[in-house]
SEVO-356912 format. One record per residue: residue in one letter; y, x, z of N, C-alpha, C in turn. Coordinates in steps of 0.001 Angstrom, whole numbers, plus 500000, padded with zeros to 6 digits. Each point is the difference from the previous one (the first is absolute). Layout:
! SEVO-356912
AYXZYXZYXZ/...
***
This chain:
! SEVO-356912
M197798273845191828499845501334499378501311500390499311/S500508501160500289501281500415499405499847500242498516/H501100499921499290500006500256498555499524501419499713/H500456500956500799499602501395499776498492500152500172/K499447499359501054498569500134500245499192499365498869/R500475498845499479499298499370498881499980500907498797/R501112500664499713500077500894498844499015501155500132/R499710500407501192499153501180500183498523499643500151/S499649498712500103498605499697500307499356498994499055/E500761499378499136499421498989499137500184500369498539/S499094499482499161500195500113498558501092499027499599/P500702500257498911501093499121499584499538498568499788/N500892499036500312499689498588499850500214499532498571/P499340498901499592500223499460498661501391499412499875/P500549499911498790501341499466499816500005498488500068/S501216499438500032500141498556499995499615499442498638/N499784498655499947499654499365498726501100500199498961/H501262499893500457501121500175499075499986501408499407/H499773500969500877499950501383499528498811500197499052/Q498872499343500309498813500133499151500290499507498586/L500764498898499887500356499500498676500837501015499239/Q500888500687500709500806501034499360499135501160499524/L498997500351500797499136501126499650499154499699498781/Q499578498757499855499178499642498856500743500231498694/K501313499831500024500792500248498808500030501471499639/K499877500862501038500080501446499774498637500633499726/K498927499193500121498662500575499869499841500666498640/P499600501240499988499976500735498730498785499663499161/T500056500387498757498832499933499138499312501363500034/F498695499992499857499218501222500141499287500335498701/I499714501281499833499242500443498840498555499506500131/S499427499600498878498644499465499969499103500916499179/Y498701499816500162499058500753499171500195499697498517/L500563498824499702500265499636498602501122500830499390/D500797500632500845501129500801499524499625501451499739/V498772500384500341499607501410499919499011500195498851/P500385500735498960499059500245498893498954501038500393/N498873499949499307498926501000500160499501500115501439/L499984498878500697499491499988501369498471500112499959/P499389500822500878498530500073500033499378498617500138/H498876499806499340499385498669499939499716499434501387/K499450500829500901499634499457501313501227499601500819/I501098500736499830501235499640500707500542498685499457/R500007499872498678500482498755499388499134498816500430/L498686500204500055499102498909500387500239499584501444/L500136500963500901500255499662501396501329499263500167/C501042500480499317501311499334500074499919498581499450/E499242499822498960499843498677499396499298499049500966/I498982500493500686499305499176500996500970499565501090/L500839500932500479500949499671501074501032498968499548/S500415500088498747501080499125499541499500498637499537/T498717499875499689499492498739499440499069499249500940/T499428500662500991499089499323500934500803499410501145/P499811498717500329500751499408501119499761500798501281/S501089500418500618499884500834501193499878499175501266/S500061498670499854499888499152501183498604500070500599/S499032500338499159498619500116500474499567501455499959/S499792500593501169499594501400500052498651500200499342/S499101499021500195498643500166499468500000500045498479/S500806499153499356500017499989498532500583501298499463/L501041500528500643500592501247499536499038501170500228/E499382500041501171499054501069500276498796499925499079/S499579498782499686498872499827499086500341500515498612/A501238499684499539500423500465498672500105501521499973/L500500500575501090500116501460500052498628500658500022/S499083499439500781498655500579500077499264499853498682/S500224498861499312499329499768498717500467500949498917/S501166500619500199500508500941498989499145501253499908/G499241500272501057499174501194500013500756501291500218/I501280499887500316500844501188500170499978500440501457/R499827501296500226500115500574501331501240500896499984/P501103499484500504501278500716499822500076501266500840/S500671500983499457500323501219500737501343499804500700/P500357500880500946501341499897500610501118500000498967/S499850500802498937501020500036498949500075498674499254/D498833499372499773499982498688499337500744498970500848/V499769500029501292500660499051500898501514500164499915/E500453501231499995501438500255499909500576499423498714/Q499320500232498871500514499501498726500048498479499972/V498947499350500514499962498532500004501106499438500886/L500189500575501179501044499506500907501379500132499378/K500264501125499335501320500207499382500307498934498960/L498964499418499388500200499014498933499758498570500472/S499885499810501311499656498670500523501031499470500987/Y501223500478499910501047499522500911500262498504499836/S499744499472498815500241498568499775498914499131500612/S498909500601500464498886499252500612499679500616501360/P500930499912500950499821500741501264498781499562500812/T499749498684500046498847499530500774498703500514499407/A499886499881498678498800500501499314499890501512500142/A501134500699499973499986501460500105499458500432501357/V500394499303501062499518500360501335498496499733500108/K499554498878499433498563499705500034499211501022499190/F500563500431498889499366501058499216499930501286500826/F501079500308500700500057501205500828498871499980501049/R499814498842500630498933499891501002498624500105499341/W499830499322498863498708500053499287499690501425499562/A501014500681499467499773501367499514499625500928501140/G500551499734501190499690500844501152498531499994500361/L499306498911499651498568499920500299499172500838499047/H500591500386498873499249500697498963500417501447499828/L500997500415500738500462501381499857499139500942500836/I499656501103499410499263501023500747500916500602501060/H501272500203499589500996500512500934500918498851500425/H500807500234501007500952498992500432501089499828498944/H500721498869500128501183499821499148500959501171500215/S500669500381498932500991501067500115501241499480500724/P500731500886500694501262499573500616500951499377498978/Y499964500496498766500869499435498962499647498541499734/S498696499673499978499592498605499798500520499112501129/W499888500496501232500535499229501124501506499779499848/N500703501035499604501446499849499815500324499007498890/L499168499979498950500208499024498929499822498577500519/V499002499795500861499796498672500587501229499591500816/V500487500910500831501200499712500790501171499662499086/D500133500757498935501135499811499100499903498683499237/L498830499685499471499898498760499214500142498760500875/L499543500091501250500220498875500911501483499858500334/G500648501122500278501423499946500322500851499525498840/K499696500491498807500792499609498829499820498530499656/N498900499399500489499781498560499808500412499185501226/H500707500667500942500525499344501203498897499470500915/L498814500577499916498901499620500894500007500970501190/F501007499839500837500267501024501006498993499993501159/D499480498820500379498996499977501072498759500771499559/A499549499733498778498830500720499481500300501492499854/M501231500310499645500403501403499874499849500716501330/W500452499362501068499895500639501312498554500098500468/D499158499049499623498574500113500318499409501242499343/A500392500245498744499516501192499292500505501274500679/I501244499974500460500563501180500672499249500279501301/K499664498945500724499243500201501242498626500597499708/S499383499553498899498708500585499623500163501464499641/M501082500327499328500258501397499654500219500843501250/R500670499409500996500210500740501254498660500316500658/S499096499030499979498686500252500610499220501044499226/E500258500084498672499347501024499169500749501337500046/R501151499999500648500844501188500103500411500550498623/I500375499083499132500424500427498660501415499513499681/L500741499570501011501401499643499759500788501238499593/S500999499791499173500860501099499562501417499485499838/L500904500913499770501379499585499746500081499124498760/A499128500255499009499985499176498785499713498538500346/T499163499764501016499712498626500420501275499318500476/F500729500666500869501221499402500530501091499903498925/A500046500965499105500970499920498900499744498756499168/S498727499667499789499651498790499271500466498752500742/V499802499989501316500434498850500806501516499848499938/F500722501108500160501465499947499906500428499405498652/S499356500486498942500345499560498653499715498514499806/S498872499540500529499637498588499841500964499087500743/Y500364500379501226500958499192500749501374500004499318/A500393501144499488501296500070499319499995499128498747/A498894500058499238499909499191498792500035498511500316/A499489499641501186499994498594500409501301499592500682/G500926500943500164501258499690500660499899499937501508/R498915500525500560499770499913501449500284501364500638/V501260500351500009500398501333500454499716500197501482/D500216498971500804499754500142501442498546500341500279/E499069499406499240498587500312500192499702501446499637/A500716500521499020499828501420499666500442500877501170/F501118499637500651500471500768501156499007499905501162/I499456498794500220499016499830501075498767500855499726/T499577500032498737498842500828499626500256501461500349/F501205500462499722500340501375500352499875500221501506/D500473499011500777499896500112501463498550500055500467/L499098499364499234498592499921500406499169501199499574/M500571500894499214499193501067499400499260500848501026/D500676500349501097499338500874500981498827499297500678/Q500037498658500083498863499274500550498783500075499081/Y500261500312498751498901500153499031499679501471499757/G500504500854500878499637501404499940500774500815498990/W501179499473499603500781500756499024501406500242500544/P500499501234499937501298500299500621501174499377499261/R500981499565500749501247499510499419500959501184499887/D499760500815498974500826501188499817500947499805498818/I500675501052499603500996499886498937499351499673498656/V498785500485499777499316499685498743499709498507499922/A499527499434501105499736498560500042501300499207499862/L501050500450500670501284499307499909500522500005498560/N499912501136499362500468500065498612499164499110499085/S498712499892500284499139499112499228500443498547500161/L500326499617501232500501498648500269501316499754499267/L500942500910500143501308499821499376499892499950498486/S499123500815499439499816500009498553499499498651499505/A499130499357500786499438498713499590501032498892500004/I500924500027500947500912498864500149501382500245499403/C500322501257499685501372500320499617500417499388498670/R499066499852499080500379499517498673500659498623500075/D499460499127500841500535498635500098500793499750501272/F499786500847501011500637499735501297500626501263500576/P500954500600499317500583501246500511500764499822501304/R500609498837500203500749499801501245499064499987501197/Q498885499264499879499041499957501099499407501380500252/A499756500749498917499460501352500150500981500905500733/T501279499910499632501025500821500639500146499631501473/D499975498696500304500107499557501395498789500457500816/F498824499952499384498801500418500723500057501491500322/L500481500788499044500139501434500263500952500242501165/A501096499239500058500961500173501097499345499727501353/R499025499064500026499342499658501262498932501021500398/T499459500708499010498857500880500297500346501485499968/R501198500351499572500300501415499779500013500822501285/Q500164499350501153499947500738501251498566500410500353/M499036499187499510498585500306500272499390500860498895/I500422499755498764499453500730498856501179500585499221/R500100501287499969501122500638499318499813499890498491/P500972499429499296499886499911498540500072501374499355/D499562500080498773500106501244499238500750499705498700/P500268500984499157500744499739498764499349498946499101/D498658499954499994499324498986499192500351498592500465/T500191499835501289500369498695500540501274499495499344/Y500978500855499904501285499590499438499925499835498481/A499154500792499364499803499808498560499408498619499733/I499090499559500859499391498673499858501047498907500193/L500817500128501043501049499003500256501002499950498848/L500381501159499503500971500038498898499435499362498739/E498707500170499781499385499343498849500046498481500160/G499807499539501238500090498568500249501383499444499730/W501035500703500482501369499524499753500369500120498523/E499392500969499324500213500082498552499445498759499307/T498830499545500435499362498847499366500880498766500074/V500660499793501140500857498818500143501444500291499610/G500306501248499664501341500342499520501080499919501053/D499685500393501222500964499915501111500565501399500283/A501148500306499403500583501335500143500544500244501407/T500485498949500663500570500159501343498945500494500983/N498848499328500022498937500422500907499368501312499556/A499963500237498703499473501280499514500867501153500497/R501319499838499985500902501045500503499756500243501486/R499802498901500739499781500128501445498713500790500275/V498933499665499291498725500704500181500120501452499540/F500711500210498914500165501350499469500760500884500989/D501054499462500575500775500756500989499150500332501224/E499183499037500424499134500236501164498992501104499687/M499461499983498797499046501039499586500659501381500026/L501218500084499467500697501289499992500305500477501421/A500334499070500877500306500378501381498773500579500699/L498816499485499655498773500462500635499430501264499374/F500026500054498657499256501056499310500865500898499118/G501263499618499812500853500799499122499556499898498546/W500483500935499207499672500009498565498708500782499789/D499067499381499290498691500608499769499653499868498512/P499967501101499262499694499927498553498665499334499696/A499084499980500981498684499405499747500025498478500058/N501086499421500516500043498549500210500490499259498752/V499397500340498875500412499443498701499930498474499962/P498916499345500487499936498534499912501167499300500691/A500448500548501143501115499375500720501280500077499179/Y500284501158499444501217500153499190499927499131498745/D498822499915499448499818499203498782500284498522500260/S499403499461501072500206498585500324501453499710500346/F500605500894500775501389499779500415500933499953498793/L499868500953499092500875500017498825499743498807499084/N498759499582499894499705498820499183500628498746500589/T500014499917501330500649498857500656501498500003499711/L500635501164500110501430500092499697500274499652498548/L499112500417499120500190499749498576500070498507499703/K499251499191500766499978498549499795501051499271500836/S500757500735500814500971499380500896501329499790499275/P500947499266500643501316499796499358500688501299499616/G499855501045500813500609501292499661499338500673498817/G498752499626499754499281500433498816499903501503499819/V500186500391498751499757501393499622500990500959500653/L501207499521500323500984500885500645499519500443501371/D499523499032500799499471500343501321498769500885499878/A499119499650499079498760500758499844500287501445499617/M500915500200499066500296501369499563500753500785501071/R500817499313500802500687500690501088498986500535501014/F499015499164500354498969500460500920499087501034499343/F499796499857498698499173500987499295500636501387500093/E501310500058499862500688501287500092499890500602501400/V500033499141501028499801500495501369498593500568500148/M499018499254499490498605500475500061499839501317499254/R500615500074498845499910501221499193500524501199500783/D501112499814500703500562501101500792499063500417501133/K499161499042500449499032500309501063498661500443499412/R499952500123498664498770500368499288498877499000500249/C500393498745500097499052498895500144500143499096498789/Y498890499616499410500054499245498750499122498753500073/P500381498969499258499168498793499915498840500223499030/G499216498949499804498868500074499088500336499453498621/M498953499829499199500178499595498611500442498551499856/K499705499173500999500387498596499884501514499863499931/F500701500676500900501462499951499942500512500642498716/F499425501107499627500404500688498775499926499036498817/R498892499278499888499818499062498893500985498824500091/N500096499413501198500878498837500158501462500353499738/A500410501183500460501380500423499782500266500227498512/L499058500609499306500178500197498554500120498671499269/E499212499027500417500094498672499375501372499381500256/E500523500191501211501337499481500311501063500749499201/F499883501309499880500946500778499212499952499563498540/S498815499715499506499853499548498614500687498653499803/R499819499111500987500604498665499901501525500068499973/T500561500961500732501456500106500103500582501128499134/S499138500637499184500421501116499129500662501129500789/N499468500285501161500554501030500882499263501317499755/H500390500702498934499282501213499631500327501173500926/R501166499976500649500389501130500857499147500064501262/D499921498877500740499172499998501205498531500196499646/A499606499484498863498612500194499565499703501483499836/L500949500739499449499796501430499788499966500755501334/V500869499600500933499989500629501330498638499812500656/L499520498758499978498706499698500613498873500755499286/W500055500014498684498957500659499208499928501505500312/E501149500623500038500011501448500236499483500354501388/E500282499134500989499504500255501347498497499741500102/M499564498878499442498593499609500159499072500825499119/V500444500293498784499139500719499056500290501496500032/G501281500351499909500351501408499932499768500741501297/R500422499408501128499903500711501271498747499629500782/N499612498724499942498903499535500838498674499894499254/R500013500317498722498805500088499165499164498724499986/R500669498844500034499278498747499772499722499878498508/R498937499292499660499585499911498606500154498562499500/P501068499721499284500211498635499496498940499624498974/D499731498705499888499070499549498975500769499642498729/T499273499542499003500605499719498685501092498945500102/Q499755498945500779500999498943500124501306500529500590/M499904500881500987501199500552500619500735500913499024/Y499255500790499255500634500818498972500704499123498968/N499371498903499616500613499104499017501334499452500495/L500034499605501276501252499492500575501084501073499947/M499623501220500365500972501090500058500473500389498598/I499085500057499066500375500352498622500948498958499414/E499694498732500239500874498952499459501385500051500650/L500045500239501322501288500109500683500855501111499408/Q499402501165499788500762501136499482500376499797498534/C499128499366499250500347499674498607501177499034499956/H499950498995500871501067499004500039501337500648500354/A499952501059500808501219500735500376500347501075498965/N499252500006498897500221500947498901499745501455500410/R499122500173500976499613501347500413498653500316499342/L500073500189498702498787500074499198499225501295500226/E500720501093500264499290501255500249499169499898501282/L500561499352501029499252499820501234498802499084499764/A500208498958499230498896499097499672498891500748499259/Q500391500885499080499022500802499277499229500909500956/R500721500585500966499340500878500953499008499222500862/L500373498791500384499094499163500780498747499672499195/L500191499701498735498864499709499130499067501203499914/D500578501171499883499188501219499911499296500314501312/D500615499602501137499446500332501319498843499089500409/M499881498858499359499057498983500467498587500541500176/V499514500700498998498600500437500027499727500957501158/F501023500729500447499796500933501105499784499271501320/D500419498738500059499759499181501186498808499064499802/G499271500190498925498846499140499736500393498598499594/A501241499826499540500484498693499547500210500078498495/F499147499360499245500037500157498557500833498894499352/P500809500370499003500832498993499329499143498883499409/N500519498789500044499329498876499358500930499391498955/S499633498872499455500785499383498935501427499704500451/E500146499536501256501336499696500521500860501260500078/T499397501096500463500735501273500121500582500397498652/Y499123500063499007500426500459498684501025499054499378/N499765498709500129500886499047499339501391499960500618/V500070500139501334501318500065500637500746501242499531/F499309501127500031500630501254499574500409499925498526/L499110499465499179500275499879498559501201499094499740/Q500085498913500733501108499058499830501353500678500180/Y500111500810501052501281500648500271500248501183499076/M498963500669499556500177501068499015500518499439498673/I499468498850499615500470499343498768501453499571500159/K500295499417501167501362499538500256501005501143499906/N499584501198500419500883501162499977499794500895498773/K499194499517499059499789500677498710499513501442500178/R499065500167500943499425501320500243498768500157499107/L500243500356498719498954499947498985498808500893500328/R500277501207500439498899500928500268499116499485501128/E500623499527501079499229499488501131499227498750499621/I500616499152499168499310498782499562498714500367499263/A500115500950499081498831500405499226498915500576500899/T500410500823500961499023500634500895499286498964500859/V500789499104500611499414498988500875499125499039499208/F500454499623498805499224499068499190498628500596499662/K499995501237499569498733500643499644499086500136501220/E500596500346501139499204500189501215499377498695500464/M500781498924499978499471498741500509498904499458499086/V500167500140498694498969499533499078498732500837500153/K500178501296500190498856500886500225499235499587501246/N500721499552501029499379499567501254499593498529499980/E500067499392498815499546498623499773500822498966500757/F501314500247500084500925499005500525500894499548498861/L500171498708499866500740499460498862501462499756500348/P500899500338499069501413499638500197500177498491499843/T501034499476500635500297498578499843500559499730498613/H499974498739499613500574499635498708501489500334499959/A500709499722501079501442500267500029500274501483499804/N499214500856500659500197501441499841499664500451498584/C498947499448499427499630500358498621501112499623499023/A500481498775500131501037499521499078501272500844500140/S500393500288501238501208500808500212499805501425499490/A498805500549500196499732501371499569500008500104498481/I499383499045499319499990500026498532501417499956499457/K500820499107500557501390499892499526500759501301500264/L499822500574501197500705501243500327499556501141499087/F498707500135499773499503501087499144500464499831498556/L500033498770499518500477499779498629501491500281499897/D500773499550501003501445500264500001500283501498500085/S499082500739500645500193501438500199499342500824498891/R499554499319498971499347500648498850498776500814500442/N499203499357500817498738500608500431498871499036499648/P499718499851498689499031498989499568498574500288500465/D499653501268500197498630500309500410499669499370501348/M500935500110500936499756499395501312500020498477499905/A500880499460499155500029498545499814498663499509499467/I499451500740499040498695499624499436498899500131501044/M500067501036500836498998500170501051500008498811500965/V501193499570500377500100498840500893499460498756499314/W500337499845498716499505498835499257498474499986499948/K499395501133499742498538500066499954499388499630501349/C500657500420501071499529499629501337500067498486500190/M501085499381499548500142498546500124498908499277499233/V499761500434498769499005499337499155498596500234500559/G499712501229500346498668500336500478499637499328501307/N500997499672500821499742499394501306500507498570500107/D500408499437498844500460498608499935501087499718501031/I501013500882499997501144499813500898501022499139499261/G499780498738500004500838499077499235501085499364500835/P500855499195499326499991499674498562500447501198499153/L499476500058498765500204501175499159501054499811498915/E500411498752499737500811499712498820501337500740499979/D500727499980501119501330500621500010499916501498499730/C499061500666500667499848501452499800499518500309498593/A499141499151499462499491500209498646501138499936498985/N500835498996500097501118499848499066500991501145500143/L500266500411501247500927501102500237499481501289499364/L498708500252500146499408501223499467500099500035498484/V499674498905499347500035499961498523501424500152499475/V500959499414500702501403500083499552500568501402500225/E499656500649501108500653501251500368499320501261499476/L498721499961499732499320501212499523500618500581498726/P500400499167499033500635500575498789501269500785500301/H500734499597501061501219500720500358499694501397500523/A498738500209500436499567501319500462499208500716498900/Y500212499555498775499329500595498837498477499877500109/R499556498836500469498562499753500137499644498692499293/L500470499870498751499791498767499250498517499749499757/A499258501038499638498575499826499715499266499457501230/E500378500488501181499352499501501215500437498576500311/A501238499649499642500447498617500180499133499059499173/V499691500422498781499151499184499135498592499892500594/K499453501142500419498641500011500563499903499097501231/Y500976500098500868499927499188501222500281498533499715/A500845499725499009500247498604499627498709499346499506/E499247500728499153498731499455499506499015499784501150/D499933500973500891499080499885501140500386498833500904/M501292499820500215500463498898500850499634498654499395/I500204499877498713499675498732499330498511499711500112/E499176501043499777498547499810500093499568499632501410/R500708500453500980499680499667501394500523498622500410/G500737499367499136500554498687500317501289500061500791/I500641501176500001501285500141500686501103499535499043/K500810499080500438500980499368499116501182500921499744/L500243500292498708501207500714499593501001498987499458/N501249500141500407501037499062499570500356500223498534/S500493498962499377500434500126498597501156500986499877/S500865500065501039501114500955499954499475501437500054/T498906500217500719499381501331500059499470500384498625/L499316499060499343499467500267498657501128500244499005/S501097499285500181501136500174499092500570501416500113/K500127500497501212500513501360500201499013501040499486/L498707499718500171498999500913499481500061500044498469/K500234498830499380500114499923498537501183500839499511/Q501126499909500707501182500777499605499695501495500028/N499322500440501033499680501425500111499010500451498934/L499014499156499682499016500356498971500633499979498610/T500934499066499782500677499911498693500818501253499731/K500622500530501062500827501204499833499187501187499505/V498708500041500353499172501144499584499043499609498881/G500254498822499384499217499584498840498580499604500310/K499756499406501180498646499606500378499932498499500293/V500523499203499050499995498546500170498571499473500015/N499091500663499253498605499541499961499366500019501392/A500338500998500777499468500069501366500464498806500820/Y501261499589499777500510498834500722499267498743499559/D499770499870498668499318498806499488498608499858500630/Q499310501131500201498681499978500617500085499528501448/I501031500479500712500193499563501395500315498516500050/L500828499533499059500404498596499978498799499086499777/R499097500428499094498806499189499755499151499868501269/K499814501120500699499228499941501260500692499117501034/W501317500120500025500785499207500991499817498504499748/K500027499589498717499850498584499670498583499502500302/L498990500867499819498625499617500272499748499801501493/H500694500773500810499792499905501443500998499037500642/
***
């Protein structure tokens, strides 16, 4: 029998023992009924029976299921199967038992779940038996074959996935571009080379479409192979030209370049070509590129990308992306642009968080932008986001140096009220500097409050406070503070 004839007439063969050992290492873990909260009682009970009753004896499992008194609906069967991948033998026996009690036949989805759980557990002979039963019931679908492709790919058995594709028409399903793309999607993540080679062998019989190349490019992105990604990208352009709708392909290609030796330079060069063709990537590249720009402090390219993606292409960045951009522009001392970005966030549905405010506040303090500091501080506290200790300490010192004690006191109250510690350094600074702003009475009040709270004031701080009180003839007030200080 020729190799070609075997591929077209037989189900795939089992792997060698050596290969089987390799597959066991890759066998995934599955979600269990124990992982799902608020599961209906009857579903939990059925799953428990499947997982705890020895499945070696059909009679004992069927007896336990019958004793439960449950008559499952098609929906119940689906839920139990989804949570029983770790017990494939028991799940199949449950499926057969449930079929005897259903008023209606099993749903096609339940059959597909059986095929999938058998395949994911590498029980391929049983999987094909289920597929043959589905063929006799005339309920096979592309989803069935997609599951088979996925199971073979997960097991590392790519050739069996290709053979399955060859067999599809024998099972009454056309080998068209939709089926081909389903196959390529299943294997591309781990086997992009085999997927690309298979397409080369079949493209004369089945014409690829733009989705085909988007799938291949995603595969080469996963393994980070820029050379093959360029080859596939060029082939796609030769066949279909530039298409603004082919966002996934452009996104994967640029992400691959971003991770390649040429890095961001290559990616941005191709981005500019795409821009001229009015073709744009998706949010994944946008995010990854911003992270790379942040890592290298490349605020210029970040701004070019931002203006194209947000300004011209109306993409909506999330809070994390805004944070990266705001920090980049702040670091480049482009504070007005950073302020504008902060103001624009809400229009894109991206609301500032603690990181947003604190990054902006840090650079405003560094540049002594008193008005902006006050505005941002009030806004963030109003929105229940706390400034960092470093920002609080720097802000208090700046406000005191700038003779703005009211704002310094406001920041101090925020620190105390929200326990943004340690508090000692800021406490001592406040008591020492308030008298210089003609706020001696408040220095005394806060010194007493600090002592009562157990915040340590230095002896040098008390000495300076004594000097200021002596000048205005209020030594008694100092003596009262000293007594409290000694008691605490």
